[in-house]
C-alpha positions as CSV (number, residue, x, y, z in Angstrom):
1,M,0.1,-0.2,-0.2
2,L,1.9,3.0,-1.2
3,T,0.0,5.1,1.2
4,A,1.0,3.4,4.5
5,V,2.9,5.2,7.0
6,S,4.7,1.9,8.3
7,P,6.6,0.0,6.3
8,I,5.1,-3.1,8.1
9,D,1.6,-2.5,6.3
10,G,3.5,-0.9,3.1
11,R,6.4,-2.3,1.7
12,Y,6.4,-5.1,3.6
13,A,3.0,-5.8,3.8
14,S,3.2,-9.1,2.2
15,R,5.4,-10.5,4.9
16,T,3.7,-9.6,7.6
17,K,0.0,-10.3,6.5
18,E,-0.5,-13.2,8.9
19,L,0.2,-11.0,12.0
20,Q,-3.3,-9.0,10.7
21,A,-5.3,-11.6,12.6
22,Y,-3.5,-10.9,16.1
23,F,-2.3,-7.4,16.0
24,S,-4.4,-5.2,14.1
25,E,-7.5,-2.9,15.2
26,F,-9.7,-5.4,13.8
27,A,-8.3,-8.3,15.6
28,L,-8.3,-6.1,18.7
29,I,-12.3,-5.7,18.5
30,K,-12.9,-9.5,17.4
31,Y,-11.1,-10.6,20.5
32,R,-13.0,-8.0,22.7
33,V,-16.2,-9.3,21.2
34,F,-15.0,-12.8,22.1
35,V,-14.1,-12.3,25.7
36,E,-17.3,-10.5,26.3
37,I,-19.3,-13.5,25.0
38,E,-17.7,-16.0,26.5
39,Y,-17.8,-13.9,30.0
40,F,-21.7,-13.7,29.3
41,K,-21.7,-17.7,28.6
42,A,-19.6,-18.1,31.9
43,L,-22.2,-16.0,33.8
44,V,-24.7,-18.5,32.4
45,N,-23.0,-21.6,33.2
46,L,-22.3,-20.1,37.0
47,P,-25.3,-20.3,37.0
48,L,-26.2,-16.4,37.8
49,P,-29.8,-16.8,38.5
50,Q,-31.0,-14.4,36.0
51,L,-29.5,-16.3,33.5
52,K,-30.4,-19.9,34.6
53,D,-33.1,-20.1,31.8
54,V,-30.8,-19.4,28.8
55,G,-30.8,-22.7,26.3
56,P,-28.4,-23.9,24.2
57,D,-29.9,-22.5,21.0
58,K,-29.1,-19.0,22.7
59,L,-25.7,-20.1,23.2
60,E,-25.4,-21.3,20.1
61,G,-26.7,-18.0,18.5
62,L,-24.0,-16.2,20.9
63,D,-20.9,-18.4,19.3
64,R,-22.3,-17.2,15.6
65,I,-21.7,-13.3,16.8
66,V,-17.8,-14.6,17.2
67,E,-18.0,-17.0,14.4
68,Q,-19.4,-14.6,11.7
69,F,-17.5,-11.3,12.9
70,D,-15.9,-9.5,9.8
71,L,-14.9,-6.1,8.8
72,E,-18.1,-5.3,8.2
73,Q,-19.1,-5.8,11.7
74,A,-16.2,-4.2,13.1
75,K,-17.0,-1.2,11.1
76,K,-20.6,-1.1,12.8
77,I,-18.6,-1.1,16.6
78,K,-16.2,1.5,15.3
79,A,-19.2,3.6,13.8
80,I,-21.0,3.5,17.8
81,E,-17.2,4.4,19.4
82,A,-17.9,7.6,16.9
83,I,-20.2,8.6,18.9
84,T,-19.2,6.9,22.8
85,N,-15.7,8.3,22.2
86,H,-14.8,4.7,24.1
87,D,-13.9,2.0,22.2
88,V,-14.8,-1.1,24.7
89,K,-18.4,0.3,25.3
90,A,-18.9,0.6,21.9
91,V,-18.3,-3.2,21.8
92,E,-20.6,-3.8,24.6
93,Y,-23.3,-1.6,22.8
94,Y,-23.0,-3.5,19.3
95,I,-23.3,-6.9,21.6
96,K,-26.3,-5.7,23.2
97,E,-27.9,-5.0,19.9
98,K,-27.0,-8.7,19.2
99,F,-28.6,-10.1,22.1
100,E,-32.1,-7.8,20.8
101,E,-31.9,-10.0,17.9
102,L,-31.4,-13.3,19.5
103,G,-34.2,-12.2,21.8
104,L,-32.3,-11.9,24.7
105,E,-33.3,-8.3,25.1
106,A,-34.2,-8.9,28.6
107,L,-30.8,-9.9,29.7
108,K,-28.4,-7.4,27.9
109,E,-27.6,-5.8,30.9
110,F,-25.5,-8.8,32.2
111,V,-23.0,-8.2,28.8
112,H,-19.9,-6.6,30.7
113,F,-21.6,-7.3,33.9
114,G,-19.2,-5.8,36.6
115,L,-16.5,-5.3,34.8
116,T,-14.2,-2.5,33.5
117,S,-12.8,-2.0,30.3
118,Q,-9.2,-3.6,31.3
119,D,-10.9,-6.8,32.2
120,I,-12.0,-7.1,28.3
121,N,-8.3,-5.4,27.1
122,N,-6.1,-7.1,29.5
123,T,-7.7,-10.7,28.6
124,A,-7.8,-10.1,24.8
125,N,-4.3,-8.7,24.3
126,P,-2.5,-11.7,26.2
127,L,-4.9,-14.2,24.2
128,M,-4.2,-12.4,20.7
129,A,-0.3,-12.7,22.0
130,K,-0.3,-16.2,22.7
131,L,-2.0,-17.3,19.7
132,A,0.5,-15.3,17.6
133,L,3.2,-16.6,19.2
134,E,2.0,-20.2,19.2
135,D,0.4,-19.8,15.0
136,V,3.6,-17.5,13.6
137,F,6.6,-17.3,15.6
138,Q,7.2,-20.5,17.0
139,P,7.1,-22.0,13.7
140,Q,9.1,-19.4,11.9
141,L,11.9,-19.9,14.7
142,K,11.7,-23.6,14.2
143,E,12.3,-23.3,10.6
144,I,15.4,-21.3,11.0
145,I,16.4,-23.6,13.4
146,T,16.1,-26.3,11.1
147,Q,17.6,-24.5,8.2
148,L,20.8,-24.2,10.6
149,K,20.6,-27.9,11.5
150,L,20.7,-28.9,7.9
151,L,23.7,-26.4,7.0
152,A,25.3,-27.3,10.3
153,K,24.9,-31.1,9.1
154,E,26.3,-30.2,5.2
155,W,29.4,-28.2,6.4
156,R,30.2,-30.7,9.6
157,E,33.7,-31.1,8.1
158,I,34.7,-27.9,6.4
159,P,37.9,-26.7,8.3
160,M,37.9,-23.2,8.8
161,L,40.5,-20.5,9.7
162,A,38.7,-19.1,12.9
163,R,39.5,-15.0,13.8
164,T,39.3,-14.1,17.5
165,H,39.5,-10.0,17.5
166,G,39.3,-9.8,13.4
167,Q,42.9,-11.9,13.9
168,P,43.7,-15.4,12.4
169,A,43.2,-18.0,15.5
170,S,42.9,-21.6,15.8
171,P,41.3,-23.1,13.4
172,T,37.6,-24.6,13.6
173,R,34.6,-26.1,11.6
174,L,32.4,-24.4,10.3
175,G,29.6,-26.6,10.8
176,K,30.1,-26.8,14.7
177,E,30.6,-22.3,14.1
178,I,26.5,-23.0,13.0
179,E,25.9,-25.1,16.1
180,V,26.9,-22.3,18.4
181,F,23.5,-20.7,16.8
182,I,21.2,-23.4,17.0
183,E,22.3,-24.2,20.8
184,R,21.7,-20.5,21.4
185,L,18.3,-20.7,19.6
186,Q,17.2,-23.5,21.2
187,N,17.7,-22.5,24.9
188,Q,15.8,-19.5,24.2
189,T,13.1,-20.6,22.2
190,A,12.3,-23.3,25.0
191,L,11.5,-20.5,27.5
192,L,9.1,-19.3,25.3
193,P,6.3,-21.5,26.5
194,T,7.4,-21.2,29.8
195,I,6.5,-17.6,30.2
196,P,2.9,-17.0,31.7
197,F,0.2,-15.4,29.5
198,A,-1.2,-13.7,32.4
199,A,-4.7,-12.2,32.5
200,K,-6.4,-9.3,34.6
201,F,-9.8,-9.7,35.6
202,G,-11.0,-8.4,38.4
203,G,-13.4,-5.3,38.4
204,A,-12.4,-1.6,38.4
205,T,-9.7,-2.0,40.9
206,G,-8.9,-5.9,41.0
207,N,-11.4,-6.4,44.0
208,F,-14.7,-7.6,42.2
209,N,-16.5,-5.0,44.2
210,A,-19.6,-4.5,41.6
211,H,-19.7,-8.3,41.6
212,H,-19.6,-8.7,45.4
213,V,-22.4,-6.2,46.1
214,A,-24.4,-7.4,43.4
215,Y,-23.9,-11.3,44.5
216,S,-22.4,-11.5,47.8
217,D,-22.9,-15.2,48.0
218,I,-20.7,-16.2,44.7
219,D,-17.0,-16.7,44.9
220,W,-16.2,-14.4,42.4
221,P,-12.3,-15.0,42.5
222,A,-12.8,-18.4,41.9
223,F,-15.5,-18.3,39.1
224,A,-12.8,-15.6,37.6
225,D,-9.8,-18.1,38.0
226,R,-12.0,-20.5,36.4
227,F,-12.7,-18.2,33.4
228,V,-9.7,-16.9,32.3
229,E,-7.6,-20.3,33.0
230,K,-10.1,-22.9,31.8
231,Q,-12.3,-20.4,29.2
232,L,-9.3,-18.4,27.8
233,G,-6.3,-20.5,28.1
234,L,-4.7,-17.8,30.2
235,S,-3.1,-17.6,33.6
236,R,-5.0,-14.9,36.0
237,S,-2.9,-12.5,37.9
238,K,-4.5,-12.7,41.7
239,F,-3.7,-9.2,42.9
240,T,-4.1,-6.2,40.7
241,T,-4.9,-2.7,40.7
242,Q,-7.6,-1.8,37.5
243,I,-4.9,-2.8,34.7
244,A,-2.3,-5.9,34.8
245,H,1.0,-5.6,36.0
246,Y,2.3,-6.6,32.8
247,D,5.0,-8.4,34.0
248,S,4.7,-11.5,31.9
249,E,4.3,-9.4,29.1
250,A,7.9,-7.9,29.7
251,A,9.3,-11.2,30.1
252,L,8.0,-12.2,26.6
253,Y,9.6,-9.3,25.2
254,Q,12.9,-9.6,26.7
255,N,13.2,-13.1,25.3
256,F,12.5,-12.0,21.8
257,K,15.1,-9.5,22.4
258,R,17.7,-12.1,23.3
259,I,16.6,-14.1,20.5
260,N,16.5,-11.3,18.1
261,N,20.4,-10.4,19.5
262,I,21.4,-13.8,18.5
263,L,20.1,-13.4,15.1
264,I,21.6,-10.3,15.0
265,D,24.7,-12.1,15.4
266,L,24.2,-14.7,13.0
267,C,23.1,-12.1,10.3
268,R,26.8,-10.4,10.7
269,D,28.9,-13.2,11.2
270,L,27.3,-14.5,7.7
271,W,27.6,-11.1,6.4
272,T,31.0,-11.1,7.3
273,Y,31.8,-14.3,5.7
274,I,30.3,-13.5,2.8
275,S,32.4,-10.3,2.7
276,L,35.5,-12.8,3.2
277,D,34.4,-15.0,0.2
278,Y,33.4,-17.7,1.9
279,F,30.2,-17.9,0.8
280,K,28.6,-16.8,-2.9
281,Q,25.2,-16.2,-3.0
282,K,22.9,-17.8,-5.5
283,V,22.0,-15.3,-7.7
284,V,18.0,-14.3,-8.6
285,K,17.2,-13.9,-12.1
286,G,16.2,-10.4,-12.7
287,E,17.4,-9.0,-9.6
288,V,19.7,-6.1,-9.3
289,G,22.2,-6.0,-6.7
290,S,23.6,-2.5,-7.3
291,S,22.0,0.6,-9.1
292,A,25.7,1.3,-10.6
293,M,27.6,-1.9,-10.3
294,P,26.2,-4.8,-12.3
295,H,28.7,-7.5,-10.9
296,K,27.4,-7.3,-7.5
297,V,25.4,-9.8,-5.6
298,N,24.9,-7.9,-1.8
299,P,23.9,-9.7,1.2
300,I,20.7,-7.9,1.4
301,D,18.7,-10.4,3.2
302,F,20.9,-10.6,6.4
303,E,21.5,-6.7,6.3
304,N,17.4,-6.5,6.0
305,A,17.2,-8.7,9.1
306,E,19.6,-7.0,11.0
307,G,17.6,-3.5,10.5
308,N,14.7,-5.1,11.2
309,L,15.8,-6.9,14.3
310,G,17.3,-3.8,15.7
311,L,14.2,-1.8,15.3
312,A,12.2,-4.3,17.2
313,N,14.3,-4.4,19.8
314,A,14.4,-0.9,20.7
315,L,10.4,-1.3,20.8
316,F,10.8,-4.2,22.7
317,G,13.0,-2.7,25.2
318,Y,10.4,0.1,25.3
319,L,7.3,-1.7,26.2
320,A,9.1,-4.4,28.5
321,D,10.1,-1.1,30.6
322,K,7.3,0.9,30.3
323,L,4.4,-1.3,30.7
324,P,5.1,-2.7,33.9
325,V,5.1,0.9,35.4
326,S,1.9,2.7,35.9
327,R,0.5,5.4,38.6
328,M,-1.5,4.0,41.9
329,Q,-4.2,2.0,40.6
330,R,-3.6,2.9,36.8
331,D,-3.2,5.8,34.3
332,L,-3.9,5.8,30.5
333,T,-0.2,5.2,29.5
334,D,-0.5,1.5,28.8
335,S,-3.7,2.2,26.4
336,T,-1.6,3.7,23.6
337,V,1.9,1.7,24.1
338,L,-0.4,-1.5,23.8
339,R,-1.7,-0.6,20.6
340,N,2.2,-0.9,19.0
341,V,2.5,-4.5,20.2
342,G,2.3,-5.8,16.8
343,V,5.4,-3.1,15.3
344,P,8.6,-5.1,17.3
345,F,6.7,-8.2,16.3
346,G,6.1,-7.6,12.4
347,H,9.6,-6.0,12.1
348,T,10.4,-9.4,13.6
349,L,9.0,-11.4,11.3
350,I,9.8,-9.6,8.5
351,A,13.7,-10.3,10.1
352,L,12.8,-14.0,10.2
353,K,11.8,-14.3,6.8
354,S,14.6,-12.5,5.6
355,I,17.1,-14.9,7.2
356,K,15.7,-17.8,5.6
357,K,15.5,-16.3,2.5
358,G,19.5,-15.6,3.0
359,L,20.3,-18.8,4.5
360,G,18.7,-20.4,1.3
361,K,20.9,-18.3,-1.1
362,L,24.5,-19.4,0.4
363,L,26.9,-21.3,-1.4
364,L,29.9,-22.8,0.2
365,N,33.2,-21.3,-1.6
366,E,35.2,-24.1,-0.2
367,A,38.5,-23.2,-2.0
368,K,38.4,-19.9,0.0
369,F,38.6,-21.9,3.2
370,R,41.5,-24.0,2.1
371,D,43.5,-20.8,1.1
372,D,42.6,-19.1,4.3
373,L,43.9,-21.7,6.0
374,E,47.0,-22.7,4.0
375,Q,48.1,-18.9,4.2
376,N,48.0,-18.8,7.9
377,W,50.7,-21.4,8.7
378,M,51.3,-19.3,12.2
379,V,48.2,-20.9,14.0
380,V,49.5,-24.1,14.4
381,A,52.1,-22.6,16.9
382,E,49.5,-22.7,19.4
383,A,49.7,-26.7,18.9
384,I,53.4,-26.9,18.8
385,Q,53.5,-25.0,21.7
386,N,51.4,-27.1,24.0
387,I,53.2,-30.2,22.5
388,L,56.3,-28.8,23.9
389,R,55.1,-28.0,27.4
390,R,54.4,-31.6,27.5
391,E,57.4,-32.6,26.7
392,G,59.2,-30.2,29.2
393,Y,60.7,-28.1,26.5
394,P,62.2,-24.7,27.6
395,R,60.1,-21.7,27.4
396,P,57.8,-22.7,24.4
397,Y,55.3,-19.7,24.1
398,E,58.6,-17.2,23.8
399,A,60.3,-19.3,21.4
400,L,57.2,-19.7,19.1
401,K,56.5,-15.8,19.9
402,A,59.6,-14.8,18.3
403,L,58.6,-17.0,15.5
404,T,55.4,-15.4,14.9
405,R,54.5,-12.3,16.8
406,G,55.2,-8.8,14.3
407,K,57.3,-11.0,11.8
408,P,56.3,-12.0,8.0
409,V,53.8,-14.8,8.0
410,P,55.5,-18.1,8.4
411,D,54.7,-20.7,5.5
412,Q,55.0,-24.3,5.9
413,K,58.6,-24.2,5.2
414,D,59.2,-21.8,8.0
415,I,57.1,-23.9,10.6
416,H,58.9,-27.1,9.8
417,R,62.6,-25.1,9.6
418,F,61.6,-24.5,13.1
419,I,61.0,-27.9,14.2
420,D,64.2,-28.8,12.7
421,E,66.0,-26.6,15.0
422,L,64.4,-27.8,18.3
423,E,66.2,-30.3,20.6
424,V,63.7,-32.5,20.7
425,D,63.6,-36.2,20.0
426,M,63.1,-37.3,15.8
427,A,59.6,-38.9,16.9
428,I,58.4,-35.2,18.5
429,K,59.6,-33.6,15.5
430,N,57.7,-35.9,13.4
431,E,54.5,-35.4,15.2
432,L,54.6,-31.7,15.1
433,K,55.1,-31.9,11.7
434,E,52.0,-33.7,11.1
435,I,50.2,-30.6,12.3
436,R,48.7,-28.5,9.3
437,P,46.2,-25.7,9.7
438,D,43.6,-27.7,8.4
439,N,44.1,-30.6,10.7
440,Y,44.4,-29.1,14.1
441,L,40.6,-28.7,14.7
442,G,40.4,-30.0,18.0
443,V,37.3,-32.4,19.1
444,R,34.9,-33.2,16.4
445,F,31.2,-32.6,18.4
């Protein structure tokens, strides 16, 4: 959409369209309607005395309000909101109109009975986020981990010059370096299902004041527990003000920040490996790498992902810091902030799809790996000095330092000449000469 203010709904709309079912204004209105209907059904099943005669046919009619809810119905609620200037009250009035159509006019005042708007918002929002996590993000993250596992297996035996501080270091295997990211992602994604999706449900200031004064014989906290936990599948916070305390949401955002940071690290490493010519990239027919330099195939997928992940993390950080903080029993600052929860998730989804695309374009340039190792024979100095330590050779570190540090890069001949001059047994010299940059790889995991 060329007139969209945000690229999430403009340039990248095709990559984020599945989030419309969870984070759009339409989605929020629909889930508010869902919670209101489920709450009324729970009052019927309690049963509240005035609702004991509501039969199964009427309950089915209530379910159809949600099942048939579409954009046209949402527009009707927005039209009511234009008059009420209150979004949740507009939902209440809309449902009361539906009650009249169902012949439940006499019972419509039990819609939103005893509730404040936050009992609806603070159940609808975590429910939307929970479903988005289960339906969209966990599958996307699983796909990336699966891609990385396949690459790690394919590249398991590829020797690679490591670089610590950007300098040549003890060699490693490419597959193992990919496994580093797999383990990190698995550790963090495993935490996602452990974070409770907490909901507030307790009336205007969390004490069931209106409920209790009307029906003092009912255990309303127990009712709310059953409704929120069994009917909605959320975790009810027992002690709240008018609003949720958002600590669980903050934990979710912080978990996503850690996942995104791992992915940023992955993108930067792969970008660097591409710049070192360790990887070529598959050319996509019709694509242009540069407006001026026709030869270029830029690592745009990893760059795009890094940018979107960084933007997502800035917003996740703000959400995690701001939402748990509210003045006394509530202020309104959480309301406008909550409407932006879909934004960092949108940028994260764009990034996840870019990473998957980038991983699918990597072509191993094995010759470059071999060449880099061959040009950096000094990395076997660590191996030589530790065998010499084992043999009790005096000051081996200093001997290797004199050979390698600040000098022209030694090649195989230089290293073997050094070995020949050592005062050790021939068997040790032969052992040392067997060490090469491409076989000094440590343990095979």
